[in-house]
Biotite code that builds the C-alpha atoms (Angstrom):
import biotite.structure as struc

atoms = struc.array([
    struc.Atom([14.233, -50.944, -14.651], chain_id="A", res_id=1, res_name="MET", atom_name="CA", element="C"),
    struc.Atom([17.911, -51.030, -15.682], chain_id="A", res_id=2, res_name="ALA", atom_name="CA", element="C"),
    struc.Atom([17.613, -47.724, -17.591], chain_id="A", res_id=3, res_name="GLU", atom_name="CA", element="C"),
    struc.Atom([16.356, -45.720, -14.585], chain_id="A", res_id=4, res_name="GLN", atom_name="CA", element="C"),
    struc.Atom([19.775, -44.795, -13.166], chain_id="A", res_id=5, res_name="PRO", atom_name="CA", element="C"),
    struc.Atom([20.848, -43.658, -16.673], chain_id="A", res_id=6, res_name="LYS", atom_name="CA", element="C"),
    struc.Atom([17.867, -41.255, -16.858], chain_id="A", res_id=7, res_name="LYS", atom_name="CA", element="C"),
    struc.Atom([18.595, -39.899, -13.426], chain_id="A", res_id=8, res_name="THR", atom_name="CA", element="C"),
    struc.Atom([22.161, -39.088, -14.359], chain_id="A", res_id=9, res_name="ARG", atom_name="CA", element="C"),
    struc.Atom([21.050, -37.442, -17.571], chain_id="A", res_id=10, res_name="THR", atom_name="CA", element="C"),
    struc.Atom([18.631, -35.259, -15.578], chain_id="A", res_id=11, res_name="SER", atom_name="CA", element="C"),
    struc.Atom([21.315, -34.306, -13.142], chain_id="A", res_id=12, res_name="ALA", atom_name="CA", element="C"),
    struc.Atom([23.616, -33.221, -15.961], chain_id="A", res_id=13, res_name="ARG", atom_name="CA", element="C"),
    struc.Atom([20.795, -31.047, -17.408], chain_id="A", res_id=14, res_name="LYS", atom_name="CA", element="C"),
    struc.Atom([20.315, -29.386, -14.094], chain_id="A", res_id=15, res_name="ILE", atom_name="CA", element="C"),
    struc.Atom([24.063, -28.636, -13.802], chain_id="A", res_id=16, res_name="LYS", atom_name="CA", element="C"),
    struc.Atom([24.101, -27.256, -17.318], chain_id="A", res_id=17, res_name="ASP", atom_name="CA", element="C"),
    struc.Atom([21.269, -24.892, -16.488], chain_id="A", res_id=18, res_name="ARG", atom_name="CA", element="C"),
    struc.Atom([23.133, -23.543, -13.484], chain_id="A", res_id=19, res_name="TRP", atom_name="CA", element="C"),
    struc.Atom([26.335, -23.069, -15.545], chain_id="A", res_id=20, res_name="LYS", atom_name="CA", element="C"),
    struc.Atom([24.337, -20.876, -17.960], chain_id="A", res_id=21, res_name="ALA", atom_name="CA", element="C"),
    struc.Atom([23.318, -18.479, -15.098], chain_id="A", res_id=22, res_name="LYS", atom_name="CA", element="C"),
    struc.Atom([25.321, -15.610, -13.907], chain_id="A", res_id=23, res_name="GLY", atom_name="CA", element="C"),
    struc.Atom([25.530, -13.677, -10.614], chain_id="A", res_id=24, res_name="TRP", atom_name="CA", element="C"),
    struc.Atom([24.579, -9.989, -10.425], chain_id="A", res_id=25, res_name="TYR", atom_name="CA", element="C"),
    struc.Atom([25.171, -7.429, -7.630], chain_id="A", res_id=26, res_name="ASN", atom_name="CA", element="C"),
    struc.Atom([21.984, -5.797, -6.360], chain_id="A", res_id=27, res_name="LEU", atom_name="CA", element="C"),
    struc.Atom([22.762, -2.092, -5.711], chain_id="A", res_id=28, res_name="LEU", atom_name="CA", element="C"),
    struc.Atom([20.678, 0.377, -3.750], chain_id="A", res_id=29, res_name="ALA", atom_name="CA", element="C"),
    struc.Atom([19.643, 3.662, -5.459], chain_id="A", res_id=30, res_name="PRO", atom_name="CA", element="C"),
    struc.Atom([21.517, 6.955, -5.135], chain_id="A", res_id=31, res_name="GLU", atom_name="CA", element="C"),
    struc.Atom([19.615, 7.946, -2.000], chain_id="A", res_id=32, res_name="MET", atom_name="CA", element="C"),
    struc.Atom([21.251, 5.015, -0.213], chain_id="A", res_id=33, res_name="PHE", atom_name="CA", element="C"),
    struc.Atom([24.678, 5.571, -1.788], chain_id="A", res_id=34, res_name="ASN", atom_name="CA", element="C"),
    struc.Atom([24.423, 2.554, -4.034], chain_id="A", res_id=35, res_name="LYS", atom_name="CA", element="C"),
    struc.Atom([25.201, 0.169, -1.192], chain_id="A", res_id=36, res_name="GLN", atom_name="CA", element="C"),
    struc.Atom([25.389, -3.509, -2.028], chain_id="A", res_id=37, res_name="LEU", atom_name="CA", element="C"),
    struc.Atom([22.068, -5.180, -1.121], chain_id="A", res_id=38, res_name="LEU", atom_name="CA", element="C"),
    struc.Atom([23.084, -8.681, -2.066], chain_id="A", res_id=39, res_name="GLY", atom_name="CA", element="C"),
    struc.Atom([23.410, -10.902, -5.111], chain_id="A", res_id=40, res_name="GLU", atom_name="CA", element="C"),
    struc.Atom([20.982, -12.581, -7.423], chain_id="A", res_id=41, res_name="THR", atom_name="CA", element="C"),
    struc.Atom([21.304, -15.123, -10.155], chain_id="A", res_id=42, res_name="VAL", atom_name="CA", element="C"),
    struc.Atom([19.757, -15.169, -13.648], chain_id="A", res_id=43, res_name="ALA", atom_name="CA", element="C"),
    struc.Atom([20.365, -16.830, -16.990], chain_id="A", res_id=44, res_name="ASP", atom_name="CA", element="C"),
    struc.Atom([18.976, -13.835, -18.948], chain_id="A", res_id=45, res_name="ASP", atom_name="CA", element="C"),
    struc.Atom([19.455, -10.146, -18.214], chain_id="A", res_id=46, res_name="VAL", atom_name="CA", element="C"),
    struc.Atom([15.932, -9.455, -19.195], chain_id="A", res_id=47, res_name="GLY", atom_name="CA", element="C"),
    struc.Atom([14.646, -11.523, -16.327], chain_id="A", res_id=48, res_name="LYS", atom_name="CA", element="C"),
    struc.Atom([16.385, -9.352, -13.819], chain_id="A", res_id=49, res_name="LEU", atom_name="CA", element="C"),
    struc.Atom([14.264, -6.217, -14.488], chain_id="A", res_id=50, res_name="LYS", atom_name="CA", element="C"),
    struc.Atom([11.317, -6.007, -12.139], chain_id="A", res_id=51, res_name="GLY", atom_name="CA", element="C"),
    struc.Atom([12.703, -8.212, -9.406], chain_id="A", res_id=52, res_name="ARG", atom_name="CA", element="C"),
    struc.Atom([12.030, -6.930, -5.858], chain_id="A", res_id=53, res_name="ILE", atom_name="CA", element="C"),
    struc.Atom([14.695, -6.921, -3.188], chain_id="A", res_id=54, res_name="ALA", atom_name="CA", element="C"),
    struc.Atom([13.823, -6.564, 0.484], chain_id="A", res_id=55, res_name="GLU", atom_name="CA", element="C"),
    struc.Atom([16.270, -5.334, 3.146], chain_id="A", res_id=56, res_name="VAL", atom_name="CA", element="C"),
    struc.Atom([15.922, -3.840, 6.625], chain_id="A", res_id=57, res_name="THR", atom_name="CA", element="C"),
    struc.Atom([17.251, -0.419, 7.535], chain_id="A", res_id=58, res_name="VAL", atom_name="CA", element="C"),
    struc.Atom([19.489, -2.141, 10.007], chain_id="A", res_id=59, res_name="GLN", atom_name="CA", element="C"),
    struc.Atom([21.180, -4.069, 7.167], chain_id="A", res_id=60, res_name="ASP", atom_name="CA", element="C"),
    struc.Atom([21.937, -0.838, 5.305], chain_id="A", res_id=61, res_name="LEU", atom_name="CA", element="C"),
    struc.Atom([22.974, 1.390, 8.259], chain_id="A", res_id=62, res_name="THR", atom_name="CA", element="C"),
    struc.Atom([23.927, -0.977, 11.044], chain_id="A", res_id=63, res_name="GLY", atom_name="CA", element="C"),
    struc.Atom([21.391, 0.732, 13.340], chain_id="A", res_id=64, res_name="ASP", atom_name="CA", element="C"),
    struc.Atom([19.763, -2.033, 15.447], chain_id="A", res_id=65, res_name="PHE", atom_name="CA", element="C"),
    struc.Atom([16.857, 0.289, 16.468], chain_id="A", res_id=66, res_name="SER", atom_name="CA", element="C"),
    struc.Atom([15.571, 0.189, 12.865], chain_id="A", res_id=67, res_name="LYS", atom_name="CA", element="C"),
    struc.Atom([15.455, -3.573, 12.405], chain_id="A", res_id=68, res_name="MET", atom_name="CA", element="C"),
    struc.Atom([11.638, -3.418, 12.222], chain_id="A", res_id=69, res_name="HIS", atom_name="CA", element="C"),
    struc.Atom([11.662, -1.306, 9.028], chain_id="A", res_id=70, res_name="ILE", atom_name="CA", element="C"),
    struc.Atom([11.821, -3.170, 5.780], chain_id="A", res_id=71, res_name="LYS", atom_name="CA", element="C"),
    struc.Atom([12.747, -1.355, 2.512], chain_id="A", res_id=72, res_name="LEU", atom_name="CA", element="C"),
    struc.Atom([11.674, -2.550, -0.905], chain_id="A", res_id=73, res_name="HIS", atom_name="CA", element="C"),
    struc.Atom([13.704, -1.966, -4.053], chain_id="A", res_id=74, res_name="PHE", atom_name="CA", element="C"),
    struc.Atom([12.930, -2.884, -7.658], chain_id="A", res_id=75, res_name="LYS", atom_name="CA", element="C"),
    struc.Atom([15.553, -3.614, -10.344], chain_id="A", res_id=76, res_name="VAL", atom_name="CA", element="C"),
    struc.Atom([15.173, -1.145, -13.183], chain_id="A", res_id=77, res_name="HIS", atom_name="CA", element="C"),
    struc.Atom([18.571, -1.010, -14.966], chain_id="A", res_id=78, res_name="HIS", atom_name="CA", element="C"),
    struc.Atom([21.396, -3.481, -15.689], chain_id="A", res_id=79, res_name="ILE", atom_name="CA", element="C"),
    struc.Atom([24.969, -2.162, -15.897], chain_id="A", res_id=80, res_name="GLN", atom_name="CA", element="C"),
    struc.Atom([27.437, -4.944, -16.568], chain_id="A", res_id=81, res_name="GLY", atom_name="CA", element="C"),
    struc.Atom([27.241, -7.244, -13.485], chain_id="A", res_id=82, res_name="GLN", atom_name="CA", element="C"),
    struc.Atom([25.413, -4.600, -11.445], chain_id="A", res_id=83, res_name="ASP", atom_name="CA", element="C"),
    struc.Atom([21.633, -4.570, -11.126], chain_id="A", res_id=84, res_name="ALA", atom_name="CA", element="C"),
    struc.Atom([20.576, -1.002, -10.222], chain_id="A", res_id=85, res_name="LEU", atom_name="CA", element="C"),
    struc.Atom([17.377, -0.588, -8.182], chain_id="A", res_id=86, res_name="THR", atom_name="CA", element="C"),
    struc.Atom([14.817, 2.051, -7.325], chain_id="A", res_id=87, res_name="GLN", atom_name="CA", element="C"),
    struc.Atom([13.045, 2.566, -4.042], chain_id="A", res_id=88, res_name="PHE", atom_name="CA", element="C"),
    struc.Atom([9.376, 1.343, -4.372], chain_id="A", res_id=89, res_name="VAL", atom_name="CA", element="C"),
    struc.Atom([8.198, 1.417, -0.765], chain_id="A", res_id=90, res_name="GLY", atom_name="CA", element="C"),
    struc.Atom([8.724, 0.356, 2.857], chain_id="A", res_id=91, res_name="HIS", atom_name="CA", element="C"),
    struc.Atom([6.746, -1.395, 5.566], chain_id="A", res_id=92, res_name="ALA", atom_name="CA", element="C"),
    struc.Atom([7.066, -2.031, 9.279], chain_id="A", res_id=93, res_name="MET", atom_name="CA", element="C"),
    struc.Atom([6.945, -5.609, 10.540], chain_id="A", res_id=94, res_name="THR", atom_name="CA", element="C"),
    struc.Atom([3.542, -6.778, 11.676], chain_id="A", res_id=95, res_name="SER", atom_name="CA", element="C"),
    struc.Atom([4.761, -7.808, 15.138], chain_id="A", res_id=96, res_name="ASP", atom_name="CA", element="C"),
    struc.Atom([6.091, -4.285, 15.746], chain_id="A", res_id=97, res_name="TYR", atom_name="CA", element="C"),
    struc.Atom([2.766, -2.718, 14.799], chain_id="A", res_id=98, res_name="VAL", atom_name="CA", element="C"),
    struc.Atom([0.845, -5.171, 17.010], chain_id="A", res_id=99, res_name="ARG", atom_name="CA", element="C"),
    struc.Atom([2.960, -4.267, 20.000], chain_id="A", res_id=100, res_name="ARG", atom_name="CA", element="C"),
    struc.Atom([2.005, -0.637, 19.618], chain_id="A", res_id=101, res_name="LEU", atom_name="CA", element="C"),
    struc.Atom([-1.728, -1.354, 19.525], chain_id="A", res_id=102, res_name="THR", atom_name="CA", element="C"),
    struc.Atom([-3.033, -2.453, 22.917], chain_id="A", res_id=103, res_name="ARG", atom_name="CA", element="C"),
    struc.Atom([-6.265, -2.262, 24.942], chain_id="A", res_id=104, res_name="ARG", atom_name="CA", element="C"),
    struc.Atom([-7.646, 1.117, 25.961], chain_id="A", res_id=105, res_name="LYS", atom_name="CA", element="C"),
    struc.Atom([-5.736, 2.894, 23.213], chain_id="A", res_id=106, res_name="ARG", atom_name="CA", element="C"),
    struc.Atom([-7.023, 4.552, 20.132], chain_id="A", res_id=107, res_name="THR", atom_name="CA", element="C"),
    struc.Atom([-5.282, 3.955, 16.808], chain_id="A", res_id=108, res_name="ARG", atom_name="CA", element="C"),
    struc.Atom([-5.993, 6.424, 13.946], chain_id="A", res_id=109, res_name="THR", atom_name="CA", element="C"),
    struc.Atom([-4.894, 5.263, 10.511], chain_id="A", res_id=110, res_name="ASP", atom_name="CA", element="C"),
    struc.Atom([-4.637, 7.223, 7.284], chain_id="A", res_id=111, res_name="GLY", atom_name="CA", element="C"),
    struc.Atom([-3.887, 6.547, 3.629], chain_id="A", res_id=112, res_name="THR", atom_name="CA", element="C"),
    struc.Atom([-2.793, 9.531, 1.552], chain_id="A", res_id=113, res_name="PHE", atom_name="CA", element="C"),
    struc.Atom([-1.475, 9.874, -1.992], chain_id="A", res_id=114, res_name="ASP", atom_name="CA", element="C"),
    struc.Atom([1.091, 12.669, -2.166], chain_id="A", res_id=115, res_name="VAL", atom_name="CA", element="C"),
    struc.Atom([3.462, 14.107, -4.805], chain_id="A", res_id=116, res_name="THR", atom_name="CA", element="C"),
    struc.Atom([7.079, 15.131, -4.222], chain_id="A", res_id=117, res_name="THR", atom_name="CA", element="C"),
    struc.Atom([8.592, 18.173, -5.782], chain_id="A", res_id=118, res_name="LYS", atom_name="CA", element="C"),
    struc.Atom([10.352, 15.921, -8.362], chain_id="A", res_id=119, res_name="ASP", atom_name="CA", element="C"),
    struc.Atom([6.976, 14.422, -9.398], chain_id="A", res_id=120, res_name="ALA", atom_name="CA", element="C"),
    struc.Atom([7.116, 11.095, -7.576], chain_id="A", res_id=121, res_name="TRP", atom_name="CA", element="C"),
    struc.Atom([3.656, 9.929, -6.451], chain_id="A", res_id=122, res_name="ARG", atom_name="CA", element="C"),
    struc.Atom([3.804, 8.029, -3.129], chain_id="A", res_id=123, res_name="VAL", atom_name="CA", element="C"),
    struc.Atom([1.019, 6.414, -1.114], chain_id="A", res_id=124, res_name="ARG", atom_name="CA", element="C"),
    struc.Atom([1.761, 6.959, 2.563], chain_id="A", res_id=125, res_name="VAL", atom_name="CA", element="C"),
    struc.Atom([0.040, 5.163, 5.477], chain_id="A", res_id=126, res_name="LYS", atom_name="CA", element="C"),
    struc.Atom([0.665, 6.733, 8.844], chain_id="A", res_id=127, res_name="PRO", atom_name="CA", element="C"),
    struc.Atom([-0.864, 5.752, 12.205], chain_id="A", res_id=128, res_name="MET", atom_name="CA", element="C"),
    struc.Atom([-1.291, 7.816, 15.405], chain_id="A", res_id=129, res_name="ALA", atom_name="CA", element="C"),
    struc.Atom([-1.813, 6.117, 18.736], chain_id="A", res_id=130, res_name="ILE", atom_name="CA", element="C"),
    struc.Atom([-3.361, 7.833, 21.825], chain_id="A", res_id=131, res_name="ALA", atom_name="CA", element="C"),
    struc.Atom([-3.067, 6.330, 25.314], chain_id="A", res_id=132, res_name="ASP", atom_name="CA", element="C"),
    struc.Atom([-6.782, 6.699, 25.876], chain_id="A", res_id=133, res_name="ARG", atom_name="CA", element="C"),
    struc.Atom([-10.011, 6.320, 24.010], chain_id="A", res_id=134, res_name="ARG", atom_name="CA", element="C"),
    struc.Atom([-10.948, 9.433, 21.987], chain_id="A", res_id=135, res_name="ILE", atom_name="CA", element="C"),
    struc.Atom([-14.004, 10.553, 20.136], chain_id="A", res_id=136, res_name="GLN", atom_name="CA", element="C"),
    struc.Atom([-14.412, 9.815, 16.380], chain_id="A", res_id=137, res_name="SER", atom_name="CA", element="C"),
    struc.Atom([-14.627, 13.591, 15.769], chain_id="A", res_id=138, res_name="SER", atom_name="CA", element="C"),
    struc.Atom([-11.153, 14.051, 17.184], chain_id="A", res_id=139, res_name="LYS", atom_name="CA", element="C"),
    struc.Atom([-9.884, 11.138, 15.075], chain_id="A", res_id=140, res_name="GLN", atom_name="CA", element="C"),
    struc.Atom([-11.253, 12.815, 11.956], chain_id="A", res_id=141, res_name="ARG", atom_name="CA", element="C"),
    struc.Atom([-9.354, 15.987, 12.803], chain_id="A", res_id=142, res_name="VAL", atom_name="CA", element="C"),
    struc.Atom([-6.208, 14.045, 13.579], chain_id="A", res_id=143, res_name="ILE", atom_name="CA", element="C"),
    struc.Atom([-6.514, 12.292, 10.185], chain_id="A", res_id=144, res_name="ARG", atom_name="CA", element="C"),
    struc.Atom([-6.885, 15.676, 8.400], chain_id="A", res_id=145, res_name="GLN", atom_name="CA", element="C"),
    struc.Atom([-3.822, 16.998, 10.277], chain_id="A", res_id=146, res_name="THR", atom_name="CA", element="C"),
    struc.Atom([-1.739, 13.970, 9.330], chain_id="A", res_id=147, res_name="MET", atom_name="CA", element="C"),
    struc.Atom([-2.685, 14.485, 5.684], chain_id="A", res_id=148, res_name="GLU", atom_name="CA", element="C"),
    struc.Atom([-1.732, 18.182, 5.744], chain_id="A", res_id=149, res_name="ARG", atom_name="CA", element="C"),
    struc.Atom([1.679, 17.580, 7.334], chain_id="A", res_id=150, res_name="VAL", atom_name="CA", element="C"),
    struc.Atom([2.574, 14.711, 4.982], chain_id="A", res_id=151, res_name="ILE", atom_name="CA", element="C"),
    struc.Atom([1.360, 16.520, 1.910], chain_id="A", res_id=152, res_name="ARG", atom_name="CA", element="C"),
    struc.Atom([3.339, 19.678, 2.833], chain_id="A", res_id=153, res_name="ASP", atom_name="CA", element="C"),
    struc.Atom([6.506, 17.633, 3.555], chain_id="A", res_id=154, res_name="ALA", atom_name="CA", element="C"),
    struc.Atom([6.264, 15.767, 0.205], chain_id="A", res_id=155, res_name="ALA", atom_name="CA", element="C"),
    struc.Atom([5.660, 18.903, -1.829], chain_id="A", res_id=156, res_name="ALA", atom_name="CA", element="C"),
    struc.Atom([8.799, 20.572, -0.341], chain_id="A", res_id=157, res_name="ALA", atom_name="CA", element="C"),
    struc.Atom([11.163, 17.608, -0.750], chain_id="A", res_id=158, res_name="ALA", atom_name="CA", element="C"),
    struc.Atom([12.668, 15.370, -3.407], chain_id="A", res_id=159, res_name="SER", atom_name="CA", element="C"),
    struc.Atom([11.938, 11.668, -3.232], chain_id="A", res_id=160, res_name="ILE", atom_name="CA", element="C"),
    struc.Atom([15.286, 11.003, -1.493], chain_id="A", res_id=161, res_name="GLY", atom_name="CA", element="C"),
    struc.Atom([14.653, 13.567, 1.239], chain_id="A", res_id=162, res_name="ASP", atom_name="CA", element="C"),
    struc.Atom([11.063, 12.487, 1.643], chain_id="A", res_id=163, res_name="PHE", atom_name="CA", element="C"),
    struc.Atom([12.109, 8.836, 2.122], chain_id="A", res_id=164, res_name="VAL", atom_name="CA", element="C"),
    struc.Atom([14.712, 9.918, 4.731], chain_id="A", res_id=165, res_name="ARG", atom_name="CA", element="C"),
    struc.Atom([12.207, 11.790, 6.843], chain_id="A", res_id=166, res_name="VAL", atom_name="CA", element="C"),
    struc.Atom([9.857, 8.862, 6.738], chain_id="A", res_id=167, res_name="MET", atom_name="CA", element="C"),
    struc.Atom([12.524, 6.313, 7.715], chain_id="A", res_id=168, res_name="ILE", atom_name="CA", element="C"),
    struc.Atom([14.241, 8.377, 10.432], chain_id="A", res_id=169, res_name="THR", atom_name="CA", element="C"),
    struc.Atom([10.961, 9.312, 12.211], chain_id="A", res_id=170, res_name="GLY", atom_name="CA", element="C"),
    struc.Atom([11.283, 13.032, 11.563], chain_id="A", res_id=171, res_name="GLU", atom_name="CA", element="C"),
    struc.Atom([7.981, 13.119, 9.706], chain_id="A", res_id=172, res_name="LEU", atom_name="CA", element="C"),
    struc.Atom([6.312, 11.147, 12.494], chain_id="A", res_id=173, res_name="ALA", atom_name="CA", element="C"),
    struc.Atom([7.515, 13.642, 15.095], chain_id="A", res_id=174, res_name="LYS", atom_name="CA", element="C"),
    struc.Atom([6.216, 16.621, 13.053], chain_id="A", res_id=175, res_name="ASN", atom_name="CA", element="C"),
    struc.Atom([2.808, 14.915, 12.914], chain_id="A", res_id=176, res_name="ILE", atom_name="CA", element="C"),
    struc.Atom([2.798, 14.361, 16.684], chain_id="A", res_id=177, res_name="ALA", atom_name="CA", element="C"),
    struc.Atom([3.658, 18.027, 17.281], chain_id="A", res_id=178, res_name="VAL", atom_name="CA", element="C"),
    struc.Atom([0.866, 19.178, 14.903], chain_id="A", res_id=179, res_name="ALA", atom_name="CA", element="C"),
    struc.Atom([-1.692, 16.867, 16.621], chain_id="A", res_id=180, res_name="CYS", atom_name="CA", element="C"),
    struc.Atom([-0.840, 17.952, 20.194], chain_id="A", res_id=181, res_name="LYS", atom_name="CA", element="C"),
    struc.Atom([-3.486, 20.820, 20.334], chain_id="A", res_id=182, res_name="PRO", atom_name="CA", element="C"),
    struc.Atom([-6.159, 18.305, 19.262], chain_id="A", res_id=183, res_name="ILE", atom_name="CA", element="C"),
    struc.Atom([-5.086, 15.356, 21.373], chain_id="A", res_id=184, res_name="GLN", atom_name="CA", element="C"),
    struc.Atom([-1.702, 14.381, 22.889], chain_id="A", res_id=185, res_name="PRO", atom_name="CA", element="C"),
    struc.Atom([-0.390, 11.469, 20.820], chain_id="A", res_id=186, res_name="ILE", atom_name="CA", element="C"),
    struc.Atom([1.957, 8.915, 22.447], chain_id="A", res_id=187, res_name="SER", atom_name="CA", element="C"),
    struc.Atom([3.216, 7.431, 19.231], chain_id="A", res_id=188, res_name="ARG", atom_name="CA", element="C"),
    struc.Atom([3.127, 8.244, 15.524], chain_id="A", res_id=189, res_name="VAL", atom_name="CA", element="C"),
    struc.Atom([4.568, 5.944, 12.845], chain_id="A", res_id=190, res_name="GLU", atom_name="CA", element="C"),
    struc.Atom([4.750, 5.889, 9.070], chain_id="A", res_id=191, res_name="ILE", atom_name="CA", element="C"),
    struc.Atom([3.859, 2.192, 8.910], chain_id="A", res_id=192, res_name="ARG", atom_name="CA", element="C"),
    struc.Atom([3.915, 1.753, 5.187], chain_id="A", res_id=193, res_name="LYS", atom_name="CA", element="C"),
    struc.Atom([4.610, 3.573, 1.918], chain_id="A", res_id=194, res_name="SER", atom_name="CA", element="C"),
    struc.Atom([4.318, 2.647, -1.735], chain_id="A", res_id=195, res_name="GLU", atom_name="CA", element="C"),
    struc.Atom([5.583, 4.374, -4.828], chain_id="A", res_id=196, res_name="VAL", atom_name="CA", element="C"),
    struc.Atom([2.677, 4.759, -7.251], chain_id="A", res_id=197, res_name="LEU", atom_name="CA", element="C"),
    struc.Atom([4.494, 6.605, -10.005], chain_id="A", res_id=198, res_name="GLN", atom_name="CA", element="C"),
    struc.Atom([8.228, 7.341, -10.496], chain_id="A", res_id=199, res_name="MET", atom_name="CA", element="C"),
    struc.Atom([9.237, 10.846, -11.326], chain_id="A", res_id=200, res_name="GLY", atom_name="CA", element="C"),
    struc.Atom([12.662, 12.294, -12.169], chain_id="A", res_id=201, res_name="ALA", atom_name="CA", element="C"),
    struc.Atom([15.555, 9.814, -11.661], chain_id="A", res_id=202, res_name="THR", atom_name="CA", element="C"),
    struc.Atom([19.236, 10.504, -11.993], chain_id="A", res_id=203, res_name="PRO", atom_name="CA", element="C"),
    struc.Atom([21.139, 8.997, -14.857], chain_id="A", res_id=204, res_name="GLU", atom_name="CA", element="C"),
    struc.Atom([22.714, 5.658, -13.929], chain_id="A", res_id=205, res_name="PRO", atom_name="CA", element="C"),
    struc.Atom([26.377, 5.962, -12.969], chain_id="A", res_id=206, res_name="THR", atom_name="CA", element="C"),
    struc.Atom([28.968, 3.257, -12.275], chain_id="A", res_id=207, res_name="PRO", atom_name="CA", element="C"),
    struc.Atom([28.859, 2.169, -8.632], chain_id="A", res_id=208, res_name="ALA", atom_name="CA", element="C"),
    struc.Atom([31.949, 2.784, -6.638], chain_id="A", res_id=209, res_name="PRO", atom_name="CA", element="C"),
    struc.Atom([34.128, -0.247, -6.160], chain_id="A", res_id=210, res_name="ALA", atom_name="CA", element="C"),
    struc.Atom([33.915, -0.065, -2.378], chain_id="A", res_id=211, res_name="GLU", atom_name="CA", element="C"),
    struc.Atom([30.133, -0.292, -2.547], chain_id="A", res_id=212, res_name="ALA", atom_name="CA", element="C"),
    struc.Atom([30.386, -3.669, -4.297], chain_id="A", res_id=213, res_name="ARG", atom_name="CA", element="C"),
    struc.Atom([33.087, -5.039, -2.044], chain_id="A", res_id=214, res_name="GLY", atom_name="CA", element="C"),
    struc.Atom([31.936, -3.916, 1.337], chain_id="A", res_id=215, res_name="ALA", atom_name="CA", element="C"),
    struc.Atom([28.888, -6.008, 1.884], chain_id="A", res_id=216, res_name="ALA", atom_name="CA", element="C"),
    struc.Atom([30.048, -6.930, 5.462], chain_id="A", res_id=217, res_name="GLU", atom_name="CA", element="C"),
    struc.Atom([30.756, -3.331, 6.574], chain_id="A", res_id=218, res_name="ALA", atom_name="CA", element="C"),
    struc.Atom([27.727, -1.398, 7.683], chain_id="A", res_id=219, res_name="PRO", atom_name="CA", element="C"),
    struc.Atom([27.324, 2.186, 6.415], chain_id="A", res_id=220, res_name="ALA", atom_name="CA", element="C"),
    struc.Atom([27.231, 5.232, 8.583], chain_id="A", res_id=221, res_name="GLU", atom_name="CA", element="C"),
    struc.Atom([23.954, 5.285, 10.530], chain_id="A", res_id=222, res_name="PRO", atom_name="CA", element="C"),
    struc.Atom([21.231, 7.575, 9.300], chain_id="A", res_id=223, res_name="MET", atom_name="CA", element="C"),
    struc.Atom([20.014, 10.427, 11.485], chain_id="A", res_id=224, res_name="THR", atom_name="CA", element="C"),
    struc.Atom([18.987, 9.084, 14.863], chain_id="A", res_id=225, res_name="GLU", atom_name="CA", element="C"),
    struc.Atom([15.226, 8.336, 15.052], chain_id="A", res_id=226, res_name="MET", atom_name="CA", element="C"),
    struc.Atom([13.304, 10.491, 17.501], chain_id="A", res_id=227, res_name="PRO", atom_name="CA", element="C"),
    struc.Atom([11.635, 9.015, 20.527], chain_id="A", res_id=228, res_name="ALA", atom_name="CA", element="C"),
    struc.Atom([8.330, 8.896, 18.646], chain_id="A", res_id=229, res_name="ALA", atom_name="CA", element="C"),
    struc.Atom([9.678, 6.209, 16.309], chain_id="A", res_id=230, res_name="GLY", atom_name="CA", element="C"),
    struc.Atom([11.733, 3.961, 18.541], chain_id="A", res_id=231, res_name="GLU", atom_name="CA", element="C"),
    struc.Atom([10.464, 0.378, 18.886], chain_id="A", res_id=232, res_name="PRO", atom_name="CA", element="C"),
    struc.Atom([9.250, -0.631, 22.343], chain_id="A", res_id=233, res_name="PRO", atom_name="CA", element="C"),
    struc.Atom([11.114, -3.379, 24.143], chain_id="A", res_id=234, res_name="ALA", atom_name="CA", element="C"),
    struc.Atom([9.650, -6.763, 23.231], chain_id="A", res_id=235, res_name="ALA", atom_name="CA", element="C"),
    struc.Atom([10.171, -8.261, 26.694], chain_id="A", res_id=236, res_name="GLU", atom_name="CA", element="C"),
    struc.Atom([8.241, -5.647, 28.662], chain_id="A", res_id=237, res_name="THR", atom_name="CA", element="C"),
    struc.Atom([4.487, -4.909, 28.826], chain_id="A", res_id=238, res_name="GLU", atom_name="CA", element="C"),
    struc.Atom([4.938, -1.234, 29.685], chain_id="A", res_id=239, res_name="SER", atom_name="CA", element="C"),
    struc.Atom([3.539, 1.344, 27.332], chain_id="A", res_id=240, res_name="SER", atom_name="CA", element="C"),
    struc.Atom([5.750, 2.735, 24.492], chain_id="A", res_id=241, res_name="PRO", atom_name="CA", element="C"),
    struc.Atom([7.936, 5.682, 25.354], chain_id="A", res_id=242, res_name="GLU", atom_name="CA", element="C"),
    struc.Atom([5.995, 8.922, 24.974], chain_id="A", res_id=243, res_name="GLU", atom_name="CA", element="C"),
    struc.Atom([7.233, 12.110, 23.468], chain_id="A", res_id=244, res_name="LEU", atom_name="CA", element="C"),
    struc.Atom([8.711, 14.301, 26.125], chain_id="A", res_id=245, res_name="LEU", atom_name="CA", element="C"),
    struc.Atom([7.031, 17.680, 26.734], chain_id="A", res_id=246, res_name="PRO", atom_name="CA", element="C"),
    struc.Atom([10.277, 19.390, 25.591], chain_id="A", res_id=247, res_name="ASN", atom_name="CA", element="C"),
    struc.Atom([10.113, 17.561, 22.266], chain_id="A", res_id=248, res_name="ASP", atom_name="CA", element="C"),
    struc.Atom([6.573, 18.679, 21.680], chain_id="A", res_id=249, res_name="LEU", atom_name="CA", element="C"),
])
């Protein structure tokens, strides 16, 4: 019994020694997000950093409160000194935001499409279109085909950076709503999730600017304002989400 405190102190010293052996690394966003500082991570071996996934909201990167429901996922792929460079691997909308959009007497049409950008990135895109009334399954089928066509054309004409931008800002969602209007007026379109299946061309890693590593507290310039089709509905009200105005369509 007398030796127990000694063992405890020895264990505590070992734990402290393991932490001393670890180093802190800056997680930096990819070029499409101007290599902004995502946060810090700790590791005792550089090899253990590769493959780690960092999750951050669009609000954290841009300071835009209206995009707090969009989560971006980045994967560490290269170590440069104390900087861990990442690549975009997908995004997802929070489940509570998606649930608020789907209510009784509405029709939700989902799709899952694998598309390829012009710089050879393969991305799985999962959009959803919501109508304010119940619609026939035949119309849903045509809406799904229209969503696939618009998304495939947008991906083929854009680099991965531009394609991610139109997904996040809501521009792609608005284009889908406009294309679906002759079939059935759509009150809301969202790109609820995306996932990178295969990476294509990537720029050579370059040193991150010093201001990117030292400005974690300062939000970056907001991205292009999200159209009405992508704005989150107010959580405290039970009214239906804001519809696209006729002039927008």
